[in-house]
C-alpha positions, 0 to 999 in steps of 0.5 A: 474471534474472526479477523477482518484483515485481508489475507495476503498470498505469498509464495509458500512461506512459513509463518514468520518467514521473511519474503521479498515485498515484490513477491507478495501478491494482492488484488489489483485494487489493493494497496499495502499500508505503510508503517511496518518493520522490514529488512534491507540487506540484513538491516532492520528498517521502518517502512513509511510508504509503499509505492508501485516499485519502491518503498520509502524506509527510515533506517533508524529514528532521525536518519534521512529516509531512503527510497528502496526497490521492493525486491530488496525489502524483506517483510513478514507478510503476517505484519502487512496491512492491506486496504482495498482502493476504490477503482480509478474508474469509480473515482472518475465517475464520481468526479464527473457526477460532481462536475455535472451537479455543479454545472446544473446548480450554476445554470439554475442560479443564473 
């Protein structure tokens, strides 16, 4: 059965080997989805959000969340899920089209 999960490219690593999160390469319009296990300084953490240069981690259930640089975060790339984002330009065009439609509806009602 084929998987539709997007393949993540990593620097030559064996399956199950941990790599730095900032070394995981993806397309420009991709983002890593949160909610996966990782290690920071040898300690297991749960990643609740992935940002551009940092990640939000929960060291243990109930402990306060902490911001960690992606260079310090070690992950198993096979456990990462990736989503393709709509490009910013496409989103801008959609907002502009919706604005023009509202303006047309408003002018025809007047």
